[in-house]
Each structure stands twice: as C-alpha cells, then as structure tokens.
C-alpha positions in Angstrom: 0.9 -25.0 -33.3 3.9 -26.9 -32.4 5.5 -25.2 -35.4 4.6 -21.8 -34.2 6.0 -22.7 -30.7 9.4 -23.9 -32.1 9.6 -20.9 -34.5 9.0 -18.5 -31.5 11.7 -20.2 -29.3 14.2 -20.2 -32.2 13.6 -16.6 -32.9 14.0 -15.8 -29.4 17.2 -17.5 -29.0 18.8 -16.1 -32.4 17.9 -12.4 -31.4 18.6 -12.7 -27.8 14.7 -11.8 -27.2 12.5 -12.2 -24.0 8.8 -12.8 -24.4 7.0 -11.3 -21.3 3.1 -12.3 -21.0 0.4 -11.2 -18.5 -1.9 -13.6 -17.0 -4.7 -12.4 -19.3 -3.2 -13.5 -22.4 -4.6 -16.5 -24.3 -3.1 -19.9 -22.7 -0.8 -20.5 -25.7 1.0 -17.2 -25.4 1.4 -17.9 -21.7 2.8 -21.3 -22.2 5.6 -20.1 -24.7 6.5 -17.0 -22.8 9.6 -16.9 -20.9 7.9 -15.1 -18.1 4.1 -14.8 -17.2 3.1 -12.3 -14.3 1.0 -9.5 -13.1 1.9 -5.7 -14.0 4.5 -5.3 -10.9 6.2 -8.8 -11.6 6.3 -7.9 -15.4 7.8 -4.3 -14.6 10.5 -5.9 -12.3 11.4 -8.5 -15.1 11.6 -5.8 -17.8 13.8 -3.8 -15.4 16.2 -6.6 -14.6 16.6 -8.2 -18.3 19.7 -8.5 -20.1 17.8 -9.5 -23.6 18.4 -7.1 -26.5 14.6 -7.4 -27.4 11.7 -7.2 -25.1 8.3 -8.7 -26.7 5.6 -7.7 -24.5 2.5 -9.8 -25.0 -0.1 -7.4 -23.0 -1.3 -4.1 -23.8 0.0 -0.7 -24.8 0.7 0.6 -21.3 2.8 -2.5 -20.5 5.1 -2.1 -23.4 5.5 1.6 -22.6 6.4 0.5 -19.3 8.9 -1.8 -20.5 10.6 1.0 -22.8 10.6 3.5 -19.8 12.6 1.0 -17.8 14.9 0.1 -20.8 15.6 3.0 -23.2 18.4 1.0 -25.0 16.3 -2.0 -25.6 14.0 -2.7 -28.6 10.3 -3.2 -27.3 8.0 -4.9 -29.5 4.3 -5.4 -28.9 2.5 -8.0 -31.2 -0.4 -5.6 -32.0 -0.3 -2.1 -31.5 -4.0 -1.9 -31.3 -3.9 -3.8 -28.0 -5.0 -0.7 -25.6 -6.5 -0.5 -22.4 -10.1 0.7 -21.8 -8.9 2.0 -18.2 -6.0 4.0 -19.9 -8.4 5.2 -22.4 -10.5 6.9 -19.6 -7.7 9.3 -18.5 -6.8 11.6 -21.4 -3.7 13.5 -20.6 -5.2 16.9 -21.1 -8.2 16.4 -19.0 -6.0 14.9 -16.4 -3.5 17.8 -16.3 -6.4 20.2 -15.8 -7.9 17.9 -13.2 -4.6 17.6 -11.3 -4.4 21.5 -11.5 -7.3 21.8 -9.3 -5.7 20.0 -6.4 -2.1 21.6 -6.4 -1.1 20.3 -3.1 -1.9 16.6 -3.6 0.5 13.8 -4.2 -0.5 12.0 -7.4 -0.5 8.3 -7.4 -1.3 6.8 -10.4 -2.1 2.9 -11.1 0.3 1.5 -13.6 -2.5 1.0 -16.0 -2.2 4.5 -17.5 -0.3 6.1 -20.3 3.3 7.3 -20.2 1.7 10.5 -20.3 -0.3 10.1 -17.1 2.7 8.4 -15.5 4.7 11.5 -16.3 2.2 13.7 -14.5 2.3 11.5 -11.6 4.6 11.4 -8.2 4.2 7.9 -7.6 3.1 4.7 -9.8 1.4 1.7 -8.2 0.0 -1.6 -9.0 -2.8 -3.6 -7.5 -0.2 -5.7 -5.9 1.8 -2.9 -4.1 -1.0 0.0 -3.8 -1.4 -0.4 -0.2 2.3 -0.2 0.3 2.6 2.9 -1.8 -0.2 4.7 -0.2 1.0 3.8 3.1 4.4 5.2 2.3 3.0 8.7 1.8 2.6 10.7 5.2 -1.1 10.8 6.5 -1.1 14.6 6.5 -0.7 14.8 2.8 -3.5 14.7 0.3 -3.6 12.1 -2.3 -5.0 12.2 -5.7 -5.6 8.5 -7.1 -5.9 7.8 -10.8 -7.2 6.4 -13.1 -9.3 3.6 -11.6 -12.1 4.9 -9.1 -12.9 1.2 -8.0 -9.5 0.5 -7.0 -9.1 3.9 -5.4 -12.4 3.7 -3.4 -11.3 0.1 -2.0 -7.9 1.6 -1.0 -9.6 4.7 0.9 -11.8 2.4 2.5 -9.2 -0.1 3.6 -6.5 2.2 4.6 -8.7 4.8 6.0 -7.3 7.5 3.6 -9.0 10.5 2.0 -8.3 10.0 -1.8 -9.4 12.3 -4.6 -10.4 9.8 -7.4 -10.2 10.1 -11.2 -13.6 8.7 -12.4 -12.0 5.9 -14.6 -12.8 2.2 -14.7 -12.1 -1.0 -16.6 -14.7 -2.6 -18.9 -13.9 -6.1 -17.9 -14.1 -5.5 -14.2 -17.2 -3.2 -14.2 -19.2 -5.9 -16.2 -19.1 -8.6 -13.5 -22.8 -9.2 -12.1 -23.4 -9.0 -8.4 -26.8 -10.9 -8.9 -25.1 -13.8 -11.0 -22.1 -14.3 -8.7 -24.7 -14.5 -5.7 -26.7 -17.0 -7.9 -23.2 -18.8 -8.3 -22.5 -19.0 -4.8 -25.9 -20.7 -4.1 -25.2 -23.5 -6.7 -21.6 -23.7 -5.3 -21.8 -23.3 -1.6 -18.4 -24.7 -0.9 -16.8 -22.3 -3.6 -14.7 -19.1 -2.4 -15.4 -16.0 -4.4 -12.0 -14.3 -5.4 -12.0 -10.9 -6.8 -9.6 -8.2 -8.2 -10.0 -4.7 -6.6 -10.8 -3.0 -9.8 -14.3 -4.6 -9.5 -17.4 -2.6 -8.1 -18.1 -2.4 -4.3 -21.2 -4.7 -4.5 -19.1 -7.3 -6.2 -16.0 -7.0 -3.8 -18.5 -7.3 -0.6 -19.4 -10.8 -2.0 -15.5 -11.8 -2.1 -13.5 -14.1 0.3 -10.3 -12.7 -1.0 -9.6 -9.7 -2.9 -6.3 -9.2 -4.4 -4.1 -8.6 -7.6 -4.0 -11.2 -10.1 -0.8 -12.6 -8.4 -2.6 -12.5 -5.1 -5.5 -14.4 -6.5 -3.2 -17.2 -8.0 -1.2 -17.6 -4.9 -4.4 -17.8 -2.6 -6.0 -20.5 -4.9 -2.7 -22.5 -4.3 -2.5 -22.1 -0.6 -6.2 -22.3 0.4 -7.6 -25.7 1.4 -10.9 -24.8 -0.9 -11.4 -27.0 -3.8 -13.6 -24.7 -5.8 -13.2 -21.0 -6.6 -15.4 -18.4 -8.3 -12.8 -16.1 -10.2 -14.0 -12.4 -10.5 -11.3 -11.2 -12.9 -10.1 -11.6 -16.4 -10.7 -15.4 -17.5 -7.1 -15.5 -18.6 -5.6 -16.1 -15.1 -7.6 -19.5 -14.9 -5.0 -21.0 -17.3 -2.2 -20.5 -14.5 -4.5 -21.5 -11.7 -5.5 -24.8 -13.5 -1.9 -25.6 -14.0 -0.9 -24.8 -10.6 -3.8 -26.7 -8.9 -5.2 -29.3 -11.3 -7.2 -30.9 -8.5 -9.3 -27.6 -8.0 -12.1 -26.3 -9.9 -12.3 -22.7 -11.2 -15.5 -21.1 -12.3 -15.3 -17.7 -14.2 -17.3 -14.9 -12.8 -20.3 -14.2 -14.7 -20.9 -10.8 -16.7 -24.1 -9.1 -16.4 -25.1 -10.2 -19.8 -24.4 -13.3 -22.0 -21.4 -12.1 -23.8 -17.8 -13.0 -23.2 -17.2 -9.6 -21.4 -15.1 -11.3 -18.6 -12.3 -11.4 -21.4 -10.3 -8.2 -22.2 -10.9 -7.7 -25.9 -7.5 -5.8 -25.9 -5.4 -8.4 -24.3 -6.8 -10.9 -26.8 -5.7 -9.1 -29.8 -2.2 -10.8 -29.5 -1.9 -14.2 -31.0 0.5 -16.7 -31.5 1.0 -15.7 -35.0 1.5 -12.1 -34.2 4.1 -12.9 -31.7 6.0 -14.8 -34.4 5.7 -12.3 -36.8 6.8 -9.3 -34.2 10.0 -11.4 -33.6 10.5 -12.3 -37.3 10.3 -8.6 -38.4 11.1 -6.8 -35.2 8.1 -4.8 -35.5 5.5 -3.2 -34.3 8.1 -1.3 -32.2 7.1 0.7 -29.1 9.0 4.1 -29.0 8.8 6.9 -26.6 10.5 10.6 -26.8 13.1 10.7 -24.4 11.8 13.6 -22.6 8.6 11.7 -22.0 10.5 8.6 -21.0 12.5 10.4 -18.4 9.5 12.2 -16.9 7.6 8.9 -16.7 10.7 7.1 -15.4 10.7 9.2 -12.0 7.5 7.9 -10.6 8.3 4.4 -11.6 11.7 4.2 -10.0 9.7 5.5 -6.6 7.4 2.5 -7.0 10.2 0.1 -7.7 12.3 1.5 -4.7 9.4 0.8 -2.5 8.5 -2.4 -3.8 
C-alpha cells in the first residue's frame, strides 16, 4: 500500500497532475488525493487548478464536468465504466422530448447528469447550492428540474416552488430503509439522523439534518452530539471519523442485507487504477468542442451564483 501511495505521489509530481476525489471514494483514494470534496467543491477546484493533468477519482459525469471547465487540460478517470445510476435515468433523447413539452420553463439540472443533459439546461446545481440556484430564478418563472425526483421534491417543498420533475433517482439513496432507520433510532436514542436530499420522503422525515455531503460532514463537526446515523453513501464516514475521532458514525441500513449503501460505480476506482491512469495517461475523458461549449454555459451560471 505504501508503495502505491509513493508511486502515485511521484507520478503526480512528475506530470504536474492533481488528483481530485469525491467523498464516496474508498478511504485509500481519499487519503492520497490532493483534494476531497462534494460535487460543488470539486467543480470549483477543477475550474481553478493550474495542473496539466486532472485525475478525477469519482464517476463519469464528474470527469466530464472537469473537462467542460478545463478544455486545454488532460482529464483522466481511473475507470471509464464508473458511471452513475442517476445520470443513466435521464437519456438525452427522452429528456429533449420531455423538455419540448414545457417550452416556457427554465431548466435546472442537478450536476449528476451527462454533458448532453447539461447542454440542454439553463442552470446546473448541486445539492450544496440547489436552494440558492432555484431561489435566484424569479418566482413567476416555471421550472423543470432534472434528473433527481427526490431532490426536486425536497426543494419544491422547502422553497414553496412548483417544479416539474423528471422521474430519475439514485440507486444508493433510494435503497435506504425507513423501517430499519426507525429501529436504529430506537437502539441509539441519542444518535442524530443525517440524510442526503436524494433520499426518499419517508427517510427524510426521520432526519435531524438534511444536506449535501459537505453539509453533513460539517454538521457532524459542529454538533455536540456524539452519535450519528449517516443516511448517504458510506464513503463519507471516513472523513467524518477523521474530523471527529471521538464520535460514532453508524451507516444507514438499506432495505435488504446487501452493501447497497455503497455506490458500485464509485467503488470501481482503485488505487491501482489511479496509479495506472497516471502512468499511462489513460483512460482520457474527451468531449466534442460543440458539446463542451453548450454544457459550459449553464455551468458558468451556476458558478457565478455560487
């Protein structure tokens, strides 16, 4: 393990490369990364970097986002098969037809979507800034929100906005069991439930705090509570434990007995694949310039509001 860490560090230095990792990556990848964050943090970091090579330890849409913001830089992803179940629920041809049914709407798309969906959108948002983006749109404007129906429903209720929702969802966040979380609360009465807004409505009603991954992490650091039931992808618990070693973090249970609270796509990336993609400078993420420019417009609107 130490050899892999040292190899990766040496390759980053020799190639002027930066390794960005999402909170849902394996702990080893988080520990060797130059920066760990949620989608908004990583987007900002990608936009600001002066590295020649960006290695994105995350999923495909995240690497696409880095390329959209950095056309002159080489963007690598350790495993091209690291897709996203939520992005997959929103095929561009079907979404284009859906959008045409609502010609007078402003399209706000969650960043967990393909470059093609971004190019069909007016604004991009993340779970960290979605409330700010929606609130910046005049209330007399109709909004179509894609692709996550659970996040869209949560925003509509919290902000009192009438959103037309694309019916997409994340396999990880939909699998959490309302019944099992209730049982956990009984066994751990002092624990606070913290949940990502991609979860279903019944689960969110049990939560003491709802927020993006970075918001959940910050809450565990500032809260006086000593126990937390964490209802999002379990990779974030590594950073929570590092920041608050005196606290206990209990992974939210799925409906069945599988490890479904871990994203199978995020976990396709490994230290070996990170090393190999740096060494061989592939797989490389590429986009046509036409698509990149069209997808850049709503991304820039998001960043200007963030």
